[in-house]
C-alpha positions as a printed Julia matrix, in Angstrom:
93×3 Matrix{Float64}:
 21.3   158.22  66.71
 18.51  160.15  67.18
 18.12  163.55  65.49
 21.93  165.31  66.68
 24.22  165.8   63.19
 27.63  165.26  64.83
 28.45  165.45  61.29
 28.6   169.85  61.57
 29.77  172.29  64.66
 27.6   175.74  63.98
 29.91  178.42  62.5
 29.48  182.09  62.17
 26.2   182.48  61.58
 24.87  179.76  62.79
 25.68  178.28  59.66
 27.13  174.19  59.9
 30.2   173.29  58.94
 30.92  169.84  57.64
 34.15  167.91  58.57
 36.77  167.35  55.9
 37.24  163.51  56.11
 39.5   161.27  53.85
 39.8   157.74  53.77
 43.67  156.89  52.59
 42.8   153.4   51.08
 43.26  150.42  48.54
 41.48  147.96  46.01
 40.77  144.78  47.99
 41.23  146.46  51.47
 38.38  144.22  53.81
 39.5   146.92  56.48
 38.95  150.22  54.41
 35.51  148.44  53.31
 34.44  148.74  57.25
 35.95  152.29  57.92
 34.33  153.24  54.89
 31.0   151.8   56.22
 31.54  153.03  59.36
 32.24  156.87  59.07
 29.24  157.2   57.03
 27.14  154.89  59.41
 27.9   158.02  61.12
 26.46  160.16  58.33
 30.14  161.96  57.27
 30.46  162.51  53.95
 33.92  160.24  52.8
 36.49  161.29  50.05
 38.43  157.76  49.38
 41.8   157.89  48.05
 43.75  154.97  46.64
 47.41  155.3   47.71
 48.8   152.64  45.17
 47.77  155.71  42.69
 50.6   157.85  43.99
 53.99  156.56  44.71
 54.32  159.31  47.84
 51.44  158.17  49.67
 51.86  154.06  49.27
 55.24  154.77  51.2
 53.37  156.77  53.85
 50.68  154.03  54.04
 51.72  150.93  52.82
 50.92  149.05  56.0
 48.49  151.31  57.55
 45.39  151.28  55.29
 42.65  152.62  56.05
 43.88  155.55  57.71
 41.1   157.92  58.57
 41.97  161.86  58.69
 39.19  164.56  60.11
 39.9   168.16  59.25
 43.5   167.32  58.27
 44.0   165.14  61.28
 45.39  161.59  61.14
 42.95  160.12  64.07
 42.83  156.05  62.67
 45.11  153.8   61.17
 44.14  150.06  60.88
 40.53  150.17  62.12
 38.51  152.81  63.05
 37.2   152.59  66.71
 33.51  153.72  66.66
 33.33  154.65  70.33
 36.57  156.85  69.82
 34.65  158.19  66.29
 31.91  159.51  68.53
 33.89  160.62  70.92
 35.26  163.0   68.74
 32.84  163.76  66.68
 30.36  165.08  70.06
 33.36  167.12  71.04
 33.12  168.68  68.49
 29.67  169.83  68.98
């Protein structure tokens, strides 16, 4: 992918602002493992949240994991599309 840092954008004073990436997941979920590996392959720092540890999250995402939230916006459910992810990151500049 070259040296282009797609995981950040230029902020004030030319500082890099990293993306906040949340991955709603559960133990034993192979799709969740695949999603995390794909996100990390784009040099994204991923914070995993186990939905089974919180009844509200389990109720919200039980049949949907993995769910990827980037900078507060839900972007993917079930599978992460690498083409759409690349476009999303490129659009951030």
